[in-house]
VOROGU-343878 format. One record per residue (C-alpha): residue number from 1; x, y, z; residue in one letter. Coordinates in Angstrom, 2 decimals. Each point is the difference from the previous one (the first is absolute). Layout:
! VOROGU-343878
+-----+---------+---------+---------+---+
:   k :       u :       v :       w : r :
+-----+---------+---------+---------+---+
: NUM :       X :       Y :       Z : a :
...
+-----+---------+---------+---------+---+
This chain:
! VOROGU-343878
+-----+---------+---------+---------+---+
:   k :       u :       v :       w : r :
+-----+---------+---------+---------+---+
:   1 :  -23.14 :    5.52 :  -14.33 : m :
:   2 :   -0.12 :    3.55 :    1.38 : t :
:   3 :    3.78 :    0.07 :    0.20 : m :
:   4 :    0.28 :   -1.07 :   -3.65 : i :
:   5 :   -2.38 :    2.76 :   -1.08 : k :
:   6 :    2.14 :    2.54 :    1.82 : r :
:   7 :    3.12 :   -1.02 :   -1.91 : l :
:   8 :    1.10 :    2.13 :   -2.93 : d :
:   9 :   -0.44 :   -1.44 :   -3.54 : p :
:  10 :    3.67 :   -0.96 :   -0.35 : l :
:  11 :   -0.06 :   -1.94 :    3.28 : s :
:  12 :   -3.19 :   -1.77 :   -1.04 : r :
:  13 :    1.65 :   -0.94 :   -3.29 : a :
:  14 :    2.95 :   -1.43 :    1.92 : g :
:  15 :   -2.39 :   -2.01 :    2.18 : l :
:  16 :   -1.83 :   -1.26 :   -3.10 : a :
:  17 :    3.26 :   -1.22 :   -1.58 : v :
:  18 :    0.96 :   -1.69 :    3.26 : l :
:  19 :   -3.36 :   -1.78 :    0.16 : l :
:  20 :    0.44 :   -1.21 :   -3.59 : v :
:  21 :    3.39 :   -1.46 :    0.95 : l :
:  22 :   -1.56 :   -1.72 :    3.02 : v :
:  23 :   -2.71 :   -1.49 :   -2.23 : l :
:  24 :    2.68 :   -1.15 :   -2.45 : a :
:  25 :    1.83 :   -1.66 :    2.88 : a :
:  26 :   -3.20 :   -1.77 :    1.08 : l :
:  27 :   -0.54 :   -1.07 :   -3.61 : g :
:  28 :    3.37 :   -1.73 :   -0.05 : s :
:  29 :   -1.08 :   -2.23 :    2.87 : v :
:  30 :   -2.69 :   -1.57 :   -2.20 : v :
:  31 :    2.28 :    0.06 :   -3.07 : h :
:  32 :   -2.16 :    2.63 :   -1.69 : l :
:  33 :    2.56 :    0.53 :   -2.74 : g :
:  34 :    1.03 :   -3.65 :   -0.16 : g :
:  35 :    2.60 :   -2.19 :    1.68 : d :
:  36 :    3.20 :    2.07 :    0.47 : p :
:  37 :    2.18 :   -3.10 :   -0.37 : d :
:  38 :   -1.67 :   -1.47 :   -3.08 : e :
:  39 :    1.87 :    0.14 :   -3.32 : i :
:  40 :   -2.57 :    1.34 :   -2.43 : v :
:  41 :    1.85 :    1.07 :   -3.14 : g :
:  42 :    3.26 :    0.93 :   -1.71 : p :
:  43 :    2.84 :    1.52 :    1.98 : r :
:  44 :    0.30 :    3.80 :    0.17 : l :
:  45 :   -3.22 :    0.62 :   -1.91 : q :
:  46 :   -0.88 :    3.71 :   -0.26 : a :
:  47 :   -3.23 :    1.26 :    1.62 : p :
:  48 :   -3.12 :   -0.56 :   -2.10 : g :
:  49 :   -3.66 :   -1.06 :    0.13 : p :
:  50 :    0.89 :   -3.52 :    1.12 : q :
:  51 :    2.59 :    0.92 :    2.64 : w :
:  52 :   -0.65 :    3.54 :    1.18 : w :
:  53 :    3.40 :    0.44 :    1.65 : l :
:  54 :    1.90 :   -2.42 :   -2.22 : g :
:  55 :    1.82 :   -3.15 :    1.07 : t :
:  56 :    3.22 :   -0.48 :    1.93 : d :
:  57 :    3.17 :   -1.91 :   -0.82 : n :
:  58 :   -1.71 :   -3.32 :    0.76 : l :
:  59 :   -3.20 :    0.71 :   -1.94 : g :
:  60 :   -2.11 :    0.83 :    3.07 : r :
:  61 :   -2.61 :    2.74 :   -0.27 : s :
:  62 :    1.18 :    3.14 :    1.76 : m :
:  63 :   -3.49 :    1.13 :    1.05 : l :
:  64 :   -0.57 :   -2.63 :    2.72 : p :
:  65 :    3.62 :    0.35 :    1.10 : r :
:  66 :   -0.39 :    3.76 :    0.45 : v :
:  67 :   -3.26 :   -0.58 :    1.89 : l :
:  68 :    1.79 :   -2.47 :    2.26 : e :
:  69 :    2.82 :    2.53 :    0.42 : g :
:  70 :   -2.49 :    2.66 :    1.10 : i :
:  71 :   -1.53 :   -2.38 :    2.55 : a :
:  72 :    3.38 :   -1.04 :    1.40 : t :
:  73 :    1.37 :    3.53 :    0.23 : t :
:  74 :   -3.14 :    1.49 :    1.56 : l :
:  75 :   -0.42 :   -2.88 :    2.45 : l :
:  76 :    3.60 :    0.08 :    1.20 : l :
:  77 :    0.08 :    3.79 :    0.28 : s :
:  78 :   -3.38 :    0.21 :    1.76 : s :
:  79 :    0.92 :   -2.71 :    2.51 : a :
:  80 :    3.28 :    1.75 :    0.76 : a :
:  81 :   -1.73 :    3.37 :    0.46 : v :
:  82 :   -2.49 :   -1.53 :    2.45 : l :
:  83 :    2.93 :   -1.29 :    2.06 : v :
:  84 :    1.70 :    3.40 :   -0.27 : t :
:  85 :   -3.16 :    1.82 :    1.09 : a :
:  86 :   -0.43 :   -2.24 :    3.05 : a :
:  87 :    3.64 :    0.25 :    1.10 : v :
:  88 :    0.39 :    3.71 :   -0.75 : s :
:  89 :   -3.27 :    0.93 :    1.72 : t :
:  90 :    0.91 :   -1.98 :    3.10 : g :
:  91 :    3.50 :    1.41 :    0.35 : f :
:  92 :   -0.99 :    3.48 :   -1.18 : g :
:  93 :   -2.84 :    0.64 :    2.45 : i :
:  94 :    1.96 :   -1.43 :    2.94 : v :
:  95 :    3.05 :    2.12 :   -0.84 : a :
:  96 :   -2.05 :    3.14 :   -0.59 : g :
:  97 :   -2.05 :   -0.39 :    3.16 : y :
:  98 :    2.71 :   -1.21 :    2.39 : a :
:  99 :    2.83 :    2.25 :   -1.22 : g :
: 100 :    3.30 :   -0.12 :    1.88 : g :
: 101 :    2.27 :   -2.97 :   -0.40 : y :
: 102 :   -2.75 :   -2.09 :   -1.65 : v :
: 103 :   -0.33 :    2.59 :   -2.76 : n :
: 104 :    3.78 :    0.25 :   -0.29 : g :
: 105 :    0.46 :   -3.77 :   -0.32 : l :
: 106 :   -2.72 :   -0.39 :   -2.65 : v :
: 107 :    1.25 :    2.97 :   -2.02 : m :
: 108 :    3.62 :   -1.21 :    0.04 : r :
: 109 :   -1.06 :   -3.42 :   -1.31 : l :
: 110 :   -2.10 :    1.67 :   -2.69 : v :
: 111 :    2.84 :    2.31 :   -1.02 : e :
: 112 :    2.35 :   -2.97 :   -0.46 : v :
: 113 :   -2.40 :   -1.50 :   -2.53 : l :
: 114 :   -0.72 :    3.39 :   -1.57 : y :
: 115 :    3.72 :    0.53 :   -0.65 : a :
: 116 :    0.09 :   -2.83 :   -2.55 : f :
: 117 :   -1.12 :    0.76 :   -3.58 : p :
: 118 :   -3.15 :   -2.01 :   -0.69 : a :
: 119 :    1.35 :   -2.22 :   -2.77 : i :
: 120 :    3.26 :   -0.69 :    1.89 : i :
: 121 :   -1.93 :   -1.06 :    3.09 : l :
: 122 :   -2.29 :   -2.17 :   -2.15 : a :
: 123 :    2.97 :   -1.71 :   -1.66 : v :
: 124 :    1.63 :   -0.62 :    3.40 : l :
: 125 :   -3.19 :   -1.63 :    1.27 : v :
: 126 :   -0.22 :   -2.16 :   -3.12 : a :
: 127 :    3.66 :   -1.00 :    0.40 : a :
: 128 :   -0.62 :   -1.11 :    3.59 : v :
: 129 :   -3.33 :   -1.79 :   -0.53 : l :
: 130 :    0.59 :   -1.15 :   -3.57 : g :
: 131 :   -2.11 :    0.88 :   -3.06 : p :
: 132 :   -3.74 :   -0.58 :    0.29 : g :
: 133 :   -3.27 :    1.33 :    1.36 : q :
: 134 :    1.21 :    0.13 :    3.62 : l :
: 135 :    2.95 :    2.18 :   -0.98 : a :
: 136 :   -2.26 :    2.37 :   -1.95 : a :
: 137 :   -2.47 :    0.20 :    2.89 : l :
: 138 :    2.69 :    0.66 :    2.62 : a :
: 139 :    1.76 :    2.54 :   -2.21 : a :
: 140 :   -3.18 :    2.03 :   -0.54 : i :
: 141 :   -0.75 :   -0.01 :    3.73 : v :
: 142 :    3.48 :    1.18 :    0.98 : l :
: 143 :    0.03 :    2.68 :   -2.71 : v :
: 144 :   -3.42 :    1.43 :    0.86 : t :
: 145 :    0.06 :   -0.17 :    3.82 : i :
: 146 :    2.38 :    2.94 :    0.69 : p :
: 147 :   -1.96 :    2.84 :   -1.62 : l :
: 148 :   -3.41 :   -1.20 :    1.18 : m :
: 149 :    1.24 :   -0.43 :    3.57 : t :
: 150 :    1.47 :    3.50 :    0.06 : r :
: 151 :   -3.19 :    1.59 :   -1.29 : l :
: 152 :   -2.28 :   -1.98 :    2.31 : v :
: 153 :    2.25 :    0.88 :    2.92 : r :
: 154 :   -0.25 :    3.70 :   -0.87 : g :
: 155 :   -3.78 :   -0.17 :   -0.26 : a :
: 156 :   -0.28 :   -1.94 :    3.28 : a :
: 157 :    2.25 :    2.49 :    1.81 : a :
: 158 :   -2.28 :    2.85 :   -1.12 : a :
: 159 :   -3.13 :   -1.86 :    1.13 : v :
: 160 :    1.60 :   -0.81 :    3.37 : a :
: 161 :    0.18 :    3.74 :    0.79 : q :
: 162 :   -3.72 :    0.62 :   -0.46 : r :
: 163 :   -2.36 :    0.76 :    2.85 : d :
: 164 :   -2.19 :   -3.08 :   -0.33 : y :
: 165 :    3.04 :   -2.25 :    0.40 : v :
: 166 :    1.11 :    1.93 :    3.07 : t :
: 167 :   -3.53 :   -0.26 :    1.41 : a :
: 168 :   -0.02 :   -3.77 :   -0.59 : a :
: 169 :    3.32 :   -0.39 :    1.82 : i :
: 170 :   -1.20 :    2.12 :    2.92 : i :
: 171 :   -3.15 :   -2.11 :    0.10 : g :
: 172 :    2.12 :   -3.11 :    0.59 : g :
: 173 :    0.03 :   -1.53 :   -3.50 : a :
: 174 :    2.91 :   -2.36 :   -0.49 : r :
: 175 :    2.40 :    0.25 :   -2.93 : m :
: 176 :   -1.57 :   -2.81 :   -2.14 : p :
: 177 :   -3.43 :    1.61 :    0.33 : r :
: 178 :    1.30 :    3.46 :   -0.88 : v :
: 179 :    1.85 :   -1.34 :   -3.02 : l :
: 180 :   -2.94 :   -2.07 :   -1.26 : g :
: 181 :   -2.76 :    2.50 :    0.71 : t :
: 182 :    1.58 :    3.39 :   -0.62 : h :
: 183 :    3.31 :   -0.28 :   -1.84 : v :
: 184 :   -0.57 :   -2.78 :   -2.54 : l :
: 185 :   -3.26 :    1.38 :   -1.50 : p :
: 186 :    1.64 :    3.40 :   -0.47 : n :
: 187 :    3.02 :   -1.34 :   -1.88 : v :
: 188 :   -2.06 :   -2.34 :   -2.22 : a :
: 189 :   -0.06 :    2.59 :   -2.79 : g :
: 190 :    3.79 :    0.22 :    0.00 : t :
: 191 :    0.26 :   -3.81 :   -0.12 : v :
: 192 :   -2.44 :   -0.21 :   -2.93 : a :
: 193 :    1.80 :    2.68 :   -2.00 : v :
: 194 :    3.43 :   -1.43 :    0.65 : q :
: 195 :   -1.33 :   -3.46 :   -0.80 : g :
: 196 :   -0.70 :    1.07 :   -3.58 : t :
: 197 :    3.50 :    1.42 :   -0.31 : y :
: 198 :    1.49 :   -3.16 :    1.52 : a :
: 199 :   -1.97 :   -2.10 :   -2.51 : l :
: 200 :    1.51 :    1.88 :   -2.94 : s :
: 201 :    3.47 :   -0.38 :    1.53 : v :
: 202 :   -0.67 :   -3.69 :    0.57 : g :
: 203 :   -0.96 :   -0.52 :   -3.64 : i :
: 204 :    3.19 :    1.80 :   -1.06 : s :
: 205 :    2.14 :   -2.13 :    2.32 : v :
: 206 :   -1.65 :   -3.23 :   -1.16 : e :
: 207 :    0.47 :    1.06 :   -3.61 : g :
: 208 :    3.65 :    0.84 :    0.62 : g :
: 209 :    0.72 :   -3.31 :    1.71 : l :
: 210 :   -1.86 :   -1.88 :   -2.73 : g :
: 211 :    2.01 :    1.78 :   -2.68 : f :
: 212 :    3.23 :   -0.95 :    1.78 : l :
: 213 :   -1.16 :   -3.62 :    0.29 : g :
: 214 :   -0.17 :    0.18 :    3.81 : l :
: 215 :   -3.77 :    0.10 :    0.42 : g :
: 216 :   -2.68 :   -2.46 :   -1.09 : v :
: 217 :    1.50 :   -2.98 :   -1.81 : q :
: 218 :   -1.30 :   -1.93 :   -3.06 : p :
: 219 :   -2.39 :   -1.53 :   -0.81 : p :
: 220 :   -2.00 :    2.58 :    1.97 : q :
: 221 :   -0.11 :    3.40 :   -1.68 : a :
: 222 :    0.27 :    3.52 :    1.38 : s :
: 223 :    0.21 :    3.26 :   -1.91 : l :
: 224 :    3.67 :    0.50 :    0.81 : g :
: 225 :    0.90 :   -3.55 :   -0.95 : m :
: 226 :   -1.85 :    0.31 :   -3.33 : l :
: 227 :    1.95 :    3.16 :   -0.80 : i :
: 228 :    3.22 :   -1.83 :    0.90 : n :
: 229 :   -0.84 :   -2.90 :   -2.33 : q :
: 230 :   -1.13 :    2.29 :   -2.81 : g :
: 231 :    3.08 :    2.23 :    0.16 : a :
: 232 :    2.02 :   -2.78 :   -1.67 : v :
: 233 :   -2.22 :    0.33 :   -3.10 : y :
: 234 :   -0.46 :    3.77 :    0.16 : l :
: 235 :    1.04 :    0.60 :   -3.63 : v :
: 236 :   -1.74 :   -3.00 :   -1.57 : a :
: 237 :   -3.14 :    0.02 :    2.18 : a :
: 238 :   -0.43 :    3.31 :    1.85 : p :
: 239 :   -3.59 :   -0.89 :    0.96 : w :
: 240 :    1.39 :   -2.39 :    2.61 : l :
: 241 :    1.20 :    3.04 :    1.95 : v :
: 242 :   -2.58 :    2.59 :   -1.05 : v :
: 243 :   -3.01 :   -1.94 :    1.35 : g :
: 244 :    1.14 :   -0.60 :    3.59 : p :
: 245 :    1.97 :    3.27 :    0.01 : g :
: 246 :   -3.04 :    2.13 :   -0.82 : v :
: 247 :   -2.09 :   -1.85 :    2.60 : v :
: 248 :    2.69 :    0.54 :    2.64 : l :
: 249 :    0.16 :    3.73 :   -0.73 : v :
: 250 :   -3.81 :    0.30 :    0.01 : l :
: 251 :   -0.21 :   -1.80 :    3.35 : a :
: 252 :    2.54 :    2.28 :    1.68 : i :
: 253 :   -1.40 :    3.17 :   -1.59 : l :
: 254 :   -3.65 :   -0.81 :    0.83 : s :
: 255 :    0.82 :   -0.76 :    3.64 : i :
: 256 :    2.00 :    3.21 :    0.40 : n :
: 257 :   -2.73 :    2.12 :   -1.60 : v :
: 258 :   -2.69 :   -1.60 :    2.17 : f :
: 259 :    2.22 :    0.41 :    3.08 : g :
: 260 :    0.45 :    3.71 :   -0.71 : d :
: 261 :   -3.77 :    0.48 :   -0.13 : g :
: 262 :   -0.47 :   -2.04 :    3.16 : l :
: 263 :    2.60 :    2.10 :    1.79 : r :
: 264 :   -1.77 :    3.22 :   -1.00 : d :
: 265 :   -3.23 :   -1.33 :    1.50 : r :
: 266 :    1.34 :   -1.65 :    3.16 : l :
: 267 :    2.82 :    2.42 :    0.75 : e :
: 268 :   -1.17 :    3.42 :   -1.26 : p :
: 269 :    2.57 :    2.73 :    0.15 : r :
: 270 :   -0.78 :    3.02 :    2.11 : e :
: 271 :   -0.57 :    3.21 :   -1.91 : t :
: 272 :    2.81 :    2.44 :    0.70 : r :
: 273 :   -0.14 :    3.71 :   -0.52 : s :
: 274 :    2.65 :    1.59 :   -2.18 : l :
: 275 :   -0.11 :    3.23 :    1.98 : t :
+-----+---------+---------+---------+---+
């Protein structure tokens, strides 16, 4: 709670929007807006009091489908980021602390992944694994691991040079103890900040794969897949794209804004003199 109070108003607004999206995702689990697969009215009905976001090409209400899309996109992206955080933290602190050939090997592997544009790498993963949730999950992990690993490695290398780490080594502490007791707690802020960035990237990747038809497959809905399906009727029924599109933009924007505020609190910049 103290950390939230220390955030600037814009970051708190971003967090508030993100929480609303999480609540909307939870609401979809209990079919708060209705059954996303139930045909409730005429095809391509414009938004109104009865159907707030209109109906799709089969006569299904768009509101529960967008809620389901939010839940699917957030769940997939969050699960992928948790995997990324675990892998990147493990490799990053070992590389930063050990240095030498261990650091070189980890960084070369990371640079190979980093050389691929995100969407190209995601499409390659989907081509190998086939369209579906597994492909989206693996693509997000492979896209987000390189940058987080590099930043965690840099933070761990800086911590490894500090006096209390040297004292622990002289005192006979083994590498696992040093990493768990001294290095990991001091890079946790970097992991948290980069986790928010990775989440926004993950949502973008999932949306891109869904739009290309390589992500989540029908009948399950995701934001990217809904945009893909609505693009066919963009002229006749633009609300099919506007609803999930606006939510997708809000999700990415709110996470980035909140992440910026979190970075300012957990990784404050040093004041530098201009003279």
